[in-house]
ROLUM-750703 format. One record per residue: residue in one letter; x, y, z of N, C-alpha, C, CB in turn. Coordinates in steps of 0.05 Angstrom, whole numbers, always signed. Each point is the difference from the previous one (the first is absolute). Glycine has a CB too. Layout:
N
A / X / Y / Z / X / Y / Z / X / Y / Z / X / Y / Z
...
***
This chain:
180
M / -113 / -252 / +75 / -22 / +6 / -18 / -4 / +31 / +0 / -22 / -45 / +8
S / +21 / +56 / -32 / -5 / +28 / -4 / -27 / +8 / +13 / +28 / +0 / -43
E / -29 / +25 / +53 / -25 / +9 / +12 / -2 / +30 / -2 / +0 / -39 / +32
L / -24 / +48 / -37 / -6 / +29 / +0 / -21 / +5 / +21 / +11 / +5 / -49
T / -6 / +14 / +67 / -19 / +9 / +19 / -2 / +31 / -3 / +10 / -39 / +33
I / -35 / +48 / -35 / -4 / +29 / -3 / -14 / +11 / +25 / -4 / -5 / -50
Y / +14 / +28 / +60 / -10 / +13 / +23 / -8 / +29 / -7 / +29 / -29 / +30
S / -47 / +41 / -15 / -3 / +28 / -1 / +24 / +12 / +14 / -51 / -2 / +0
D / +62 / +24 / -9 / +25 / +10 / +11 / -4 / +12 / +28 / +16 / +9 / -45
D / -41 / -7 / +55 / -4 / +10 / +27 / -9 / -22 / +19 / -12 / +44 / -20
N / +14 / -69 / +11 / -10 / -22 / +17 / +15 / -26 / -9 / -46 / +22 / +6
A / +59 / -35 / +12 / +15 / -24 / -7 / -17 / -25 / -1 / +39 / +21 / +22
Q / -65 / -17 / -27 / -18 / -23 / -4 / -3 / -6 / -30 / -25 / +11 / +43
P / +30 / -36 / -52 / -1 / -6 / -28 / -28 / +4 / -12 / +37 / -33 / +7
V / -38 / +43 / -32 / -25 / +3 / -14 / -1 / -19 / -24 / -3 / +48 / +14
Y / +26 / -60 / -21 / +2 / -19 / -22 / +25 / -18 / +4 / -24 / +32 / -31
S / +22 / -57 / +24 / +23 / -18 / +1 / -2 / -21 / -21 / +5 / +9 / +49
S / +17 / -17 / -62 / +0 / -21 / -20 / +27 / -12 / -2 / -37 / +23 / -25
T / +38 / -49 / +19 / +24 / -15 / -6 / +0 / -9 / -29 / +4 / -15 / +48
D / -24 / +23 / -63 / -2 / -7 / -29 / +18 / +19 / -16 / -48 / -18 / +7
G / +67 / +7 / -21 / +19 / +17 / -15 / -13 / +18 / -21 / +33 / -36 / +7
A / -53 / +25 / -21 / -14 / +16 / -20 / -15 / +24 / +13 / -4 / -41 / -29
E / -9 / +35 / +51 / -15 / +22 / +15 / +20 / +21 / +10 / -36 / -33 / +13
I / +58 / +23 / -2 / +20 / +19 / +10 / +10 / +18 / -23 / +15 / -33 / +36
G / -9 / +21 / -58 / +9 / +15 / -23 / -20 / +21 / -9 / +26 / -39 / -14
T / -52 / +31 / +13 / -21 / +19 / -8 / -3 / +23 / +20 / -24 / -38 / -23
K / +23 / +32 / +48 / -3 / +21 / +21 / +23 / +19 / -1 / -26 / -31 / +29
L / +51 / +21 / -32 / +23 / +17 / -1 / +1 / +16 / -26 / +24 / -32 / +29
A / -32 / +20 / -52 / -1 / +15 / -25 / -18 / +24 / +2 / +9 / -43 / -25
D / -30 / +40 / +41 / -19 / +23 / +3 / +14 / +25 / +12 / -37 / -34 / +6
I / +59 / +30 / +8 / +15 / +22 / +11 / +26 / +5 / -14 / -22 / -9 / +44
G / +25 / -4 / -67 / +24 / +4 / -17 / +24 / -17 / +8 / -16 / +45 / -6
V / +13 / -65 / +22 / +22 / -17 / +9 / -1 / -26 / -16 / -1 / +20 / +47
R / +24 / -28 / -57 / +2 / -25 / -16 / +6 / -23 / +20 / +16 / +25 / -42
F / -31 / -47 / +39 / +5 / -24 / +15 / -2 / -23 / -19 / -18 / +20 / +43
E / +39 / -36 / -44 / +1 / -23 / -18 / +13 / -24 / +14 / +2 / +31 / -40
R / -7 / -54 / +28 / +14 / -25 / +9 / +18 / -9 / -23 / -39 / -13 / +32
W / +64 / +7 / -26 / +19 / -9 / -21 / +9 / -28 / +6 / +15 / +47 / -8
E / -7 / -62 / -12 / +13 / -26 / +3 / +27 / +1 / -13 / -45 / -24 / +1
A / +64 / +11 / +12 / +28 / +0 / -11 / +1 / -16 / -26 / +18 / +4 / +47
G / -1 / +5 / -65 / +4 / -13 / -25 / +20 / -23 / +2 / -11 / +42 / -23
Q / +24 / -44 / +46 / +18 / -22 / +5 / +2 / -4 / +30 / +27 / +10 / -42
A / -17 / -33 / +50 / +1 / -7 / +29 / +19 / +19 / +15 / -11 / -48 / -11
I / +2 / +57 / +34 / +17 / +16 / +18 / -5 / -10 / +28 / +0 / +41 / -31
D / +19 / -35 / +49 / -3 / -8 / +28 / +14 / +21 / +17 / -3 / -49 / -12
A / +4 / +44 / +38 / +11 / +19 / +19 / +29 / +6 / -5 / -32 / -16 / +34
N / +46 / -2 / -48 / +28 / +4 / -6 / +6 / +12 / -27 / +9 / -38 / +29
S / -30 / +45 / -44 / +3 / +11 / -27 / +13 / +28 / +2 / -40 / -26 / -16
S / +58 / +31 / -3 / +13 / +26 / -1 / -19 / +21 / -11 / +44 / -22 / -7
A / -37 / +47 / +11 / -16 / +22 / -11 / -3 / -2 / -30 / +15 / +30 / +37
A / +6 / -38 / -51 / -1 / -3 / -29 / -20 / -22 / -8 / +48 / +16 / -3
D / -47 / -38 / +18 / -19 / -23 / -5 / -29 / +9 / +5 / +36 / -33 / +12
I / -40 / +48 / +9 / -27 / +9 / +7 / -10 / +19 / -23 / +9 / -4 / +50
L / +7 / +23 / -58 / -8 / +18 / -21 / -5 / -14 / -26 / +26 / +36 / +22
A / -10 / -56 / -28 / -4 / -16 / -24 / -26 / -16 / +1 / +50 / -4 / -6
A / -57 / -6 / +29 / -24 / -16 / +3 / -25 / +16 / -5 / +23 / -28 / +33
Y / -22 / +54 / -29 / -23 / +18 / -3 / +4 / +20 / -23 / -11 / -5 / +49
D / +30 / -1 / -66 / +8 / +19 / -21 / -24 / +9 / -18 / +44 / -22 / +0
A / -61 / +4 / -8 / -23 / +8 / -17 / -18 / +20 / +13 / +2 / -45 / -22
E / -9 / +40 / +48 / -17 / +18 / +15 / +14 / +27 / +5 / -23 / -39 / +21
I / +48 / +38 / -14 / +15 / +24 / +5 / +1 / +17 / -26 / +28 / -23 / +35
Q / -22 / +10 / -57 / +2 / +15 / -26 / -27 / +12 / -7 / +37 / -31 / -15
R / -59 / +17 / +20 / -27 / +11 / -6 / -4 / +25 / +16 / -17 / -47 / -8
L / +24 / +47 / +34 / -4 / +24 / +16 / +18 / +23 / -9 / -13 / -29 / +39
K / +38 / +22 / -45 / +18 / +21 / -10 / -11 / +13 / -26 / +39 / -25 / +20
D / -49 / +8 / -38 / -11 / +11 / -25 / -25 / +16 / +6 / +18 / -39 / -25
E / -36 / +30 / +43 / -25 / +15 / +5 / +5 / +25 / +16 / -23 / -43 / -1
Q / +40 / +42 / +21 / +2 / +23 / +19 / +26 / +16 / -2 / -28 / -27 / +29
G / +47 / +17 / -45 / +25 / +15 / -4 / +20 / -4 / +22 / -26 / +33 / -24
Y / +23 / -53 / +40 / +20 / -6 / +21 / +27 / -5 / -13 / -36 / -18 / +32
I / +57 / +28 / -19 / +27 / -4 / -12 / +19 / -16 / +17 / -7 / +43 / -23
T / +2 / -44 / +49 / +18 / -14 / +18 / -16 / -22 / +14 / +28 / +41 / +7
V / -15 / -64 / -5 / -13 / -23 / +14 / +22 / -12 / +18 / -33 / -9 / -39
D / +25 / +2 / +63 / +18 / -15 / +18 / -16 / -18 / +18 / +33 / +38 / -2
T / -18 / -52 / +20 / -13 / -16 / +20 / +9 / +10 / +28 / -3 / -40 / -32
I / -14 / +35 / +51 / +7 / +6 / +28 / -9 / -23 / +17 / -4 / +50 / -8
S / +21 / -57 / +27 / -6 / -22 / +18 / +5 / +10 / +29 / +11 / -36 / -35
L / -28 / +27 / +53 / +4 / +6 / +28 / -7 / -25 / +16 / -10 / +49 / -7
A / +28 / -56 / +25 / -4 / -24 / +16 / -4 / +8 / +29 / +27 / -28 / -31
S / -40 / +11 / +47 / -6 / +6 / +28 / +25 / +3 / +17 / -43 / -24 / -6
D / +66 / +14 / -3 / +25 / +2 / +15 / +16 / +25 / -7 / +1 / -50 / +3
N / -12 / +67 / -20 / +14 / +25 / -7 / +0 / +18 / +25 / -15 / -4 / -49
P / +39 / +13 / +57 / +2 / +17 / +25 / -14 / +27 / -2 / +42 / -23 / +9
A / -47 / +32 / -34 / -13 / +26 / -4 / -30 / -3 / -5 / +43 / +18 / -18
K / -54 / -42 / +21 / -28 / -4 / -7 / -20 / +18 / +14 / +12 / -47 / -8
D / -8 / +53 / +34 / -18 / +18 / +14 / +1 / +28 / -11 / +5 / -29 / +41
E / +19 / +39 / -46 / +4 / +26 / -12 / -12 / +2 / -28 / +42 / +6 / +27
L / -38 / -27 / -43 / -12 / +0 / -27 / -30 / -1 / +1 / +40 / -23 / -16
R / -52 / +8 / +35 / -29 / -1 / +3 / -11 / +27 / +7 / +3 / -48 / +14
Q / +10 / +61 / +6 / -10 / +27 / +9 / +1 / +20 / -22 / +16 / -11 / +45
K / +3 / +9 / -64 / +4 / +20 / -21 / -26 / +4 / -16 / +48 / -13 / -2
F / -64 / -8 / -2 / -23 / +3 / -18 / -27 / -3 / +14 / +29 / -18 / -35
L / -29 / +18 / +62 / -25 / -3 / +15 / -17 / +25 / +3 / +23 / -36 / +24
S / -12 / +59 / -32 / -15 / +25 / +0 / -10 / +6 / -28 / +28 / +17 / +39
E / -51 / -4 / -40 / -12 / +7 / -26 / +19 / +18 / -16 / -46 / -4 / +20
H / +49 / -3 / -45 / +18 / +15 / -18 / -9 / -3 / -29 / +38 / -7 / +32
T / -25 / +22 / -49 / -4 / -3 / -29 / +27 / -3 / -13 / -43 / +28 / +1
H / +43 / -34 / -27 / +24 / +0 / -17 / -6 / +16 / -25 / +16 / -45 / +19
S / +4 / +56 / -31 / -4 / +16 / -25 / -2 / -18 / -24 / +25 / +38 / +21
E / -22 / -64 / -18 / -4 / -19 / -21 / -15 / -24 / +11 / +42 / +16 / -25
D / -51 / -34 / +6 / -14 / -24 / +9 / +17 / -17 / +18 / -26 / +1 / -43
E / +14 / -14 / +62 / +13 / -20 / +16 / -10 / -28 / -10 / +4 / +31 / +42
V / +14 / -45 / -56 / -7 / -25 / -13 / +16 / -22 / +14 / -10 / +23 / -44
R / -5 / -43 / +55 / +12 / -22 / +13 / -13 / -26 / -9 / +11 / +29 / +40
F / +6 / -49 / -46 / -10 / -27 / -5 / +13 / -18 / +20 / -6 / +9 / -50
F / -11 / -24 / +65 / +11 / -17 / +21 / +7 / -28 / -12 / -29 / +24 / +35
V / +55 / -29 / -36 / +10 / -25 / -10 / -4 / -21 / +22 / +35 / +23 / -29
R / -31 / -15 / +54 / -5 / -18 / +23 / -6 / +18 / +24 / +31 / -37 / -18
G / -44 / +25 / +38 / -7 / +15 / +24 / -24 / +18 / -4 / +48 / -1 / +12
E / -51 / +21 / +6 / -23 / +17 / -1 / +5 / +27 / +14 / -29 / -41 / -1
G / +11 / +60 / -4 / +1 / +26 / +12 / -27 / +13 / -3 / +49 / +5 / -10
M / -54 / +15 / +27 / -26 / +13 / +0 / +2 / +29 / -9 / -14 / -30 / +38
F / -1 / +37 / -58 / -3 / +28 / -9 / -26 / +11 / +10 / +27 / -9 / -41
Y / -26 / +34 / +51 / -24 / +14 / +9 / -2 / +25 / -18 / +4 / -17 / +49
L / -26 / +19 / -64 / -4 / +22 / -19 / -21 / +18 / +12 / +14 / -29 / -40
H / -9 / +54 / +42 / -19 / +20 / +11 / -11 / +16 / -24 / +24 / +2 / +46
V / -48 / -9 / -55 / -11 / +12 / -24 / -30 / +6 / +4 / +34 / -25 / -29
A / -42 / +49 / +23 / -29 / +7 / +0 / -14 / -7 / +26 / +0 / -6 / -49
E / +12 / +14 / +71 / -11 / -4 / +27 / -3 / -30 / +8 / -23 / +44 / -6
K / +39 / -61 / -7 / +1 / -28 / +7 / +29 / -9 / +3 / -44 / -8 / -24
V / +48 / -14 / +39 / +25 / -13 / +2 / -3 / -28 / -12 / +14 / +27 / +41
Y / +2 / -33 / -61 / +0 / -26 / -13 / +25 / -15 / +11 / -24 / +18 / -42
K / +19 / -38 / +58 / +22 / -17 / +11 / +3 / -24 / -19 / -9 / +15 / +48
V / +32 / -17 / -61 / +5 / -20 / -20 / +23 / -18 / +9 / -16 / +31 / -37
L / +9 / -56 / +43 / +21 / -20 / +6 / +10 / -11 / -26 / -22 / -12 / +45
C / +47 / +17 / -51 / +12 / -10 / -25 / +18 / -24 / +8 / -1 / +46 / -22
C / -3 / -68 / +7 / +14 / -25 / +4 / +15 / -8 / -25 / -35 / -14 / +34
K / +49 / -9 / -32 / +14 / -11 / -23 / -18 / +1 / -24 / +27 / -30 / +30
D / -16 / +39 / -52 / -13 / +2 / -27 / -18 / +24 / -3 / +2 / -48 / -2
D / -3 / +67 / +21 / -16 / +24 / -2 / +17 / +24 / -9 / -30 / -17 / +36
L / +19 / +32 / -55 / +11 / +25 / -9 / -19 / +22 / +9 / +24 / -22 / -40
I / -13 / +43 / +52 / -16 / +24 / +6 / +16 / +24 / -11 / -21 / -21 / +42
S / +6 / +40 / -54 / +11 / +24 / -10 / -16 / +23 / +12 / +17 / -22 / -43
V / -5 / +36 / +62 / -12 / +23 / +13 / +7 / +25 / -16 / +1 / -23 / +46
P / -20 / +37 / -57 / +6 / +23 / -17 / +15 / +22 / +16 / -40 / -10 / -27
A / +56 / +25 / +12 / +15 / +23 / +12 / -20 / +18 / +15 / +34 / -2 / -38
N / -24 / +13 / +60 / -15 / +19 / +17 / -24 / -12 / +14 / +15 / +35 / -31
T / -18 / -61 / +32 / -21 / -13 / +16 / +9 / -2 / +29 / -17 / -26 / -41
T / +1 / +36 / +59 / +8 / -3 / +29 / -3 / -29 / +8 / -14 / +48 / +10
H / +35 / -58 / +3 / +0 / -28 / +9 / +22 / -4 / +20 / -17 / -14 / -45
W / +18 / -10 / +56 / +22 / -9 / +17 / +3 / -30 / -5 / -8 / +36 / +35
F / +31 / -47 / -27 / +7 / -28 / -5 / +10 / -12 / +26 / +10 / +9 / -48
D / -19 / -34 / +54 / +9 / -14 / +23 / +10 / -28 / -8 / -33 / +25 / +30
M / +58 / -30 / -25 / +12 / -26 / -6 / -2 / -20 / +22 / +32 / +24 / -30
G / -43 / -15 / +53 / -4 / -17 / +23 / +25 / -1 / +18 / -32 / -27 / -27
P / +29 / +16 / +51 / +22 / -1 / +19 / +22 / -20 / -7 / -33 / +14 / +34
Q / +26 / -34 / -50 / +19 / -20 / -9 / +0 / -2 / -31 / -6 / -26 / +44
P / +15 / +47 / -57 / -1 / +0 / -29 / +16 / -22 / -13 / -6 / +49 / +2
D / -5 / -60 / -23 / +14 / -21 / -15 / -12 / +0 / -28 / +9 / -28 / +42
F / +1 / +44 / -60 / -11 / +2 / -27 / +21 / +7 / -20 / -43 / +14 / +20
T / +37 / -19 / -45 / +15 / +9 / -23 / -20 / +13 / -19 / +36 / -37 / +5
A / -30 / +60 / -15 / -18 / +14 / -18 / +16 / +12 / -24 / -31 / +11 / +39
I / +17 / -10 / -61 / +11 / +15 / -23 / -11 / +28 / +1 / +3 / -43 / -29
R / +14 / +63 / +23 / -8 / +28 / +0 / +4 / +11 / -27 / +11 / +5 / +49
L / -29 / +12 / -59 / +3 / +13 / -25 / -2 / +30 / +5 / -20 / -39 / -26
F / +37 / +55 / +12 / +2 / +29 / +4 / +1 / +15 / -27 / +24 / -8 / +44
N / -36 / +32 / -44 / +5 / +19 / -22 / +25 / +15 / +5 / -49 / +4 / -8
N / +54 / +2 / +34 / +23 / +16 / +8 / +6 / -7 / +29 / -12 / +38 / -33
P / +32 / -55 / +38 / +5 / -8 / +28 / +5 / +24 / +19 / +20 / -42 / -19
E / -9 / +64 / +9 / +5 / +23 / +18 / -27 / +12 / +9 / +44 / +9 / -24
G / -65 / -13 / +8 / -26 / +11 / +7 / -15 / -17 / +21 / -2 / +20 / -45
W / +12 / -44 / +50 / -14 / -17 / +19 / +10 / +6 / +28 / -5 / -36 / -36
V / -5 / +58 / +46 / +7 / +9 / +27 / -27 / +4 / +15 / +44 / +22 / -15
A / -45 / -31 / +40 / -25 / +3 / +16 / -3 / +29 / +7 / +4 / -47 / +18
N / -27 / +59 / -25 / -8 / +27 / +8 / -22 / -3 / +21 / +13 / +20 / -46
Y / -5 / -17 / +71 / -19 / -5 / +22 / -21 / +22 / +2 / +36 / -25 / +24
T / -61 / +17 / -19 / -22 / +19 / +2 / -3 / +13 / +27 / -23 / -27 / -34
G / +35 / +14 / +55 / -3 / +10 / +27 / -26 / -10 / +14 / +25 / +41 / -14
S / -41 / -55 / -1 / -25 / -11 / +12 / +7 / -24 / +18 / -26 / +15 / -41
T / +9 / -18 / +62 / +3 / -23 / +18 / -20 / -22 / -6 / +17 / +31 / +35
I / -29 / -30 / -59 / -21 / -20 / -6 / +10 / -29 / +1 / -20 / +35 / -29
A / +45 / -39 / +23 / +10 / -28 / +0 / -1 / -12 / +28 / +30 / +11 / -38
D / -29 / +6 / +58 / -1 / -10 / +28 / -28 / -10 / +8 / +36 / +32 / +11
Q / -56 / -26 / -27 / -28 / -7 / +6 / -8 / -27 / -11 / -11 / +48 / +1
F / +28 / -60 / -17 / -7 / -25 / -14 / +18 / -23 / +9 / -16 / +26 / -39
P / +6 / -51 / +38 / +16 / -22 / +10 / +26 / -4 / -16 / -43 / -22 / +15
K / +64 / +16 / -1 / +26 / -5 / -12 / +0 / -29 / -12 / +23 / +32 / +32
F / -4 / -37 / -49 / +3 / -26 / -12 / +17 / -16 / +19 / -3 / +18 / -48
E / -7 / -40 / +57 / +13 / -16 / +21 / +6 / -28 / -10 / -22 / +26 / +35
A / +31 / -29 / -60 / +5 / -27 / -11 / +23 / -13 / +14 / -17 / +16 / -44
***
């Protein structure tokens, strides 16, 4: 189940929490973050190919491409038996930004986004059927958990621009990790 927890950035005590998708979307929209729930246009499962997954969500993908100008779309999957899972998890656990939007739609599985905006940390648990779009230059970090198992659709304006620019802050160390 999707969940939003908001903290003051100087205290890891929650000041707000909700599992209501509409409330999550409203709170995140207030800081410029898009949060939506999508449904597949055709049946898909864990064995579906990338082409089948993209076809199942084609209408939603095309809507975002038309609205935001995204030009590249792909899928990414990570399983708990991946030998590089620990290295991949560590790569995004520190606060960073990107020069373009970070758009993820969870086809299956889950992951945790932490957004550091206006002296608050927004911890967003994204699950199957959740889309999150973190605007370019928003400070954040991502935790896929110690046993990652997800498939996500990614949309890009410019894949070369999607590079983590680390802030050097240690704020991510002050908040609970995702332990799914």
